[in-house]
C-alpha positions in Angstrom: 122.1 93.7 113.4 118.3 92.5 114.4 116.1 95.1 116.7 117.3 93.4 120.2 121.2 95.4 119.0 119.6 98.6 117.9 117.2 99.1 120.9 120.9 98.5 122.9 122.7 100.9 120.7 120.1 103.7 120.9 119.9 103.2 124.6 123.8 103.4 124.9 124.3 106.4 122.4 121.5 108.4 122.3 121.6 112.2 123.9 117.5 111.3 123.8 117.2 107.4 124.8 113.6 107.5 125.7 113.1 109.3 122.9 114.6 107.9 120.5 113.8 104.4 121.3 110.4 104.9 120.6 110.6 106.2 117.4 112.9 103.6 116.7 109.8 101.1 118.2 107.7 103.3 115.8 109.8 102.4 112.7 109.5 99.1 113.1 105.1 99.5 114.1 105.5 101.7 110.7 107.5 99.5 108.6 105.6 96.4 109.4 102.1 98.3 108.7 103.0 98.9 105.1 105.0 95.0 104.9 108.7 96.6 104.0 110.0 93.5 105.2 113.4 94.8 103.7 113.6 96.7 107.0 117.4 95.7 107.9 120.0 97.4 110.2 121.0 99.4 107.8 118.1 101.5 107.4 118.5 102.9 110.6 121.0 105.6 111.4 122.4 108.3 113.7 122.8 111.7 113.1 125.4 113.7 115.2 125.1 117.8 115.7 126.7 119.3 118.3 127.5 117.4 120.6 124.2 115.5 120.3 123.4 112.1 118.8 119.7 110.9 117.9 118.5 108.5 115.7 117.6 109.5 112.1 114.7 109.4 110.4 113.2 107.4 108.1 114.6 106.3 104.7 114.7 103.7 102.5 110.8 102.8 102.9 109.2 100.3 100.3 106.6 98.4 100.7 108.3 95.2 99.1 105.9 92.6 100.3 103.6 94.1 97.2 106.5 93.1 94.6 105.4 89.0 94.3 109.3 88.4 93.2 110.9 89.6 96.3 110.6 87.6 100.1 107.8 87.5 102.4 110.3 86.8 105.5 111.3 89.3 107.2 114.8 91.2 107.3 114.6 91.1 111.3 112.7 89.1 113.2 109.5 90.0 115.5 110.0 87.6 118.5 111.2 84.4 116.8 109.0 84.6 113.4 110.0 86.1 109.7 107.1 86.0 108.0 104.6 88.9 109.3 101.6 87.1 107.8 102.5 84.6 111.1 103.2 87.5 113.1 100.8 87.0 116.7 100.4 88.4 119.9 103.2 85.8 121.5 105.7 87.3 119.0 105.2 90.3 119.7 105.2 90.0 123.0 108.4 87.8 123.0 110.2 91.1 121.6 108.9 94.0 123.6 110.9 91.3 126.1 113.8 91.9 124.4 114.0 95.0 123.6 112.8 96.6 126.7 109.4 97.9 126.4 107.0 97.6 129.0 103.6 96.0 126.7 101.2 97.8 127.8 102.7 100.9 126.5 104.0 99.2 123.6 100.4 97.2 122.4 99.1 101.0 123.1 101.2 102.6 120.8 100.8 99.8 118.2 97.7 100.3 118.0 97.6 104.0 118.3 99.8 103.7 114.9 97.8 101.3 112.9 94.6 102.9 114.1 96.4 106.3 112.3 97.5 103.9 109.3 93.9 102.9 108.3 93.1 106.3 108.8 95.1 107.6 106.6 95.0 104.9 103.4 91.7 106.1 101.9 93.4 109.4 101.4 96.2 107.5 99.6 93.8 106.3 97.0 92.2 109.0 96.6 95.7 110.8 95.2 97.5 108.2 93.8 95.1 104.7 92.5 98.1 102.8 92.0 98.7 102.6 96.1 96.0 101.0 96.7 97.8 97.7 96.9 99.7 99.4 99.2 96.3 100.1 101.3 95.5 96.2 100.5 98.5 95.7 103.5 98.1 98.5 105.6 94.1 96.9 106.0 95.5 93.3 106.5 98.4 94.6 108.7 96.2 97.2 111.1 93.8 94.9 111.4 96.2 91.9 112.8 97.8 94.5 114.7 94.1 96.6 116.4 92.6 92.1 116.3 94.7 91.1 118.4 94.0 89.8 122.0 97.3 90.2 123.1 97.3 87.2 125.3 100.8 84.8 125.4 
């Protein structure tokens, strides 16, 4: 499945669809920011508890972009683009429409997440110096989000 199917399923079966749609969007943006090109439909699940159905916490988070032998093609497209480095505002806006998200809210949320990720990168490197490569990916992807002029 692609993102469209994931968001549709959340809206159909989640006990709290609005909250879980936001969580799915955050997860999708986070995977983009860290360069996890292997984020595919099987990396998202539901938890069933006491009659409630909720999107499960994230798992299988790997910055695949860091490894030169792994593909730079994303498992699920943003708009019609499969390569993170080529994703532009046109692709994001098409994605928002495809998954039925309001662009104003989505852009603001992306900028907030990008800013937070950027602020946390130095602490990551300080705690784990070998994470400098991941921090570089985070910087590149957050810069693209924050610099985007959001015009179609």
